N, C-alpha and C positions, 0 to 999 in steps of 0.2 A: 423843454420838450414841446415840439410843434407838431400839430396834426394836419397833414394835407387833406383837403376836402375833395380833391379831384378823383380819388379812388377809394372805394369802400375797403379795399384790401390793404391799403397802406397803413402801417402801424405808427405809433407815436414817434416823434422825431426829436426836436431840438433841445439839447441841454447845452447852455452856453457856458463854456469853460474859458475864462480869460487867464492870461499868465499870472501866476501867484505873485503877490506883492508883499507888503510887510506883514509880520506875524500878528495874530490876534493877541489881545492882552491875556486871554485865558478863558476857561469855561465858566459858566454861571456858577455861583456858590453852591447850588444844590445839584450841580451836574456831577455824575460819578466819574466822567472822563476828565482828563487834564491836558490842556494845550501844551505842546512841547516844541513848537516851532513851525515855520512855514517855509516850504522849499522855494528858495529864490535863485539858487545857483548850485552847481555841482559841489558836493562836499558839505552841504548843510548838515548841521548836527542832527543825529538820529535820536528818536525818543528813547528814554530810559527803558530798560527791559523790565517787564513785569516779573514779580516773584514766580518761581516755578509753581505749577498747579497744585502740587502736593502740599505747598506751604500755606495755602489759603483755602477756606471753605468754598464749596461749589456755589456760585452765585445763583440766585433764583430770579427769573424774569419778573419784573414788577411793572405793571401798567401805570401810565400817567392818568391823572384826572383830565379827561379829554375836553372838558368845558373850556372854551376859549382857544383851543388849538385850531389852526387853520384847516386841519384835516379831520375835524371832529366827526364828520359823517362816516369816514372810512377808517379812522384810527383803530377802533376796536377790532374790525375784521382783520386788518393786517397784523396787529399785535397778536391776535389769537393764532394766526398762521405761523408766525415766527416763534412764538413761545412754546409750541409743541414740537416734539421730536418727530420730524417727517423729512421727506426729501427736499422740500422747499427750504426749511430752516437750516438744513445741513449745507445747502448751497451757499447760504450767507454766513457760514461758520459755526452753526449750532445755535440753539435757543438763547443762551446767555449773551453771546457776542452779537447776534442778529438783533435782539430786542434792545440792547443798549444803544447800538448805532442808530436804530430806527427811532428810539425815544429822543435822542439828541437831535436828530434831523427834524423830528416833529416839533420840538421846542423852538428850533431856529426858523421854521417856516412861517412867513407872514402872508397875509392875503390882501391883495389890492387889484384893481382893474389895470390891465395892461393894454387895453384897446386892440386886442388881437384875439379873436375867438379860437384860433388854431393853436395857441400856446397853452399848455397845461401848467407847467412849472418852469420857472427860469432860475437858474443858479449862476452866479457870476461873482467876479471880484477875487480878492485874495482868498486862499484857503490855508487852513492849518491842519496839521496832523494831530490826532488824539490817540492815546493808548490808555486803556483802563487797567488799573492794577488789580481789580477784582476779577473781571472776566477774561482779560487778555485781548479784548477787542481792539482792533487797529482800524481806524477809518479817518476820513477827512471831512471837514465841514467848510462850506463856502461862506464868504462874508455876506453875500446876499442870496437869499432863497425865497422866492416869491411864488405863491399859488395865485394864478390868474383868475380873478373873479369873472372875467369875460369869457373864460375858456371852458373846457369840458369838465372841470372840477367845480365850476361856479354854480350859483343857484339857478341859472337858466340853461343848464346843460342838457335838458331833455327837449329843448325846442327842436323843430324839424331839421334845421340845418345841422345842428350839433349831433343829432341822432344818427347821422350818416357816418360820423367819424368812428374809426376803429383803432383799437390797440390790441395787437396780436389777433386773436380770434374773437374778441369781445367788443361790443359797442362801447365806446369810451364813456358814455354817460351812465352805464349800468354800475351796480355795486362791484361786479367782477372786474369791469374795465377800470374803475377808479382804483381798485386794489392793485391791479397790475401796473398802473401808472406809478404808484408809490413804490412798488417793489422794483420797477425799472430804475427809478431814481436812486434807490438805495444801492443798487448794483454799481452805480458810478462812484459811490462813497466808500464801499467796503473793500478791503484788500483781500485778495485770494491767497491760497497757499503758495503760489508761485511768485508772490511779491507784487504782482500787477493788480490793478483794480478789476473787480469781477467783470465789469462791462467797460469796454474802451469808450473814450469820449466819442460821441457821434455827431456833435456839432449840427450842421445843416445837411449832413449826409443821411438822407431818408432811407436809403437801402441798408446802411449800417444800423440805423435806428430800428428798422423793422427786424433785422437779425437779432439785435439786442433784446427786443421785446419777446421774440420767439425763443431766445435762449432762456429767459426768465420763465416764460410760460412752460417750456419743456420740463423745467424742474418743479414748477408750482401748479400745474394745470389741475391736478386732483383737488388741491386745497382751494384754488380759485373757483372751481365749479361748485364747491360746497358753501361759498359765501352767500348768505341769504340776500334776496332782493330787497 
């Protein structure tokens, strides 16, 4: 995700999606989702179907211990939005699916400086499909997911130059803007009911990135406005 600085109206941008490579070895031992393959070519094996909803108890969204997470400052706000029944969580598949995908993304995200203040989060490398047997969530995770410490989610995000950056209708350094950044990224990982990802890859296409941010904001604006500063 890259933020252009030439215009206050431009929304978050770059999500680096490289062609998928070899599959991951699998999810972490405490991860509820299970790796089932990485798409390398047409005809790659599909994940096993989860049991029908009636055959399993309804999953309850469970927050992570945010200490040590790269998104510690914003994790609780986004988890709260997704864990409640509202228009935003329904856009991401409902509380159980949305929170599971978000938790697994939050576990994967690491923080380091990328020497580019316009980049918020960069995801790249091979990706694997995951499907949860408990919630039915279907999502992908990239081999590399980096929160840029030099960018709008970093510790110096309130400095004057960064304060001009926008994501949707929110300044990127605010609590609302940071939450929208994370929800935007989640939209690239979660599969929609039509089988496509909720948000198309936007690469360096700033116009498409702006539309993607606006799409998420349209579904989540009420919840975003309620995020405390």
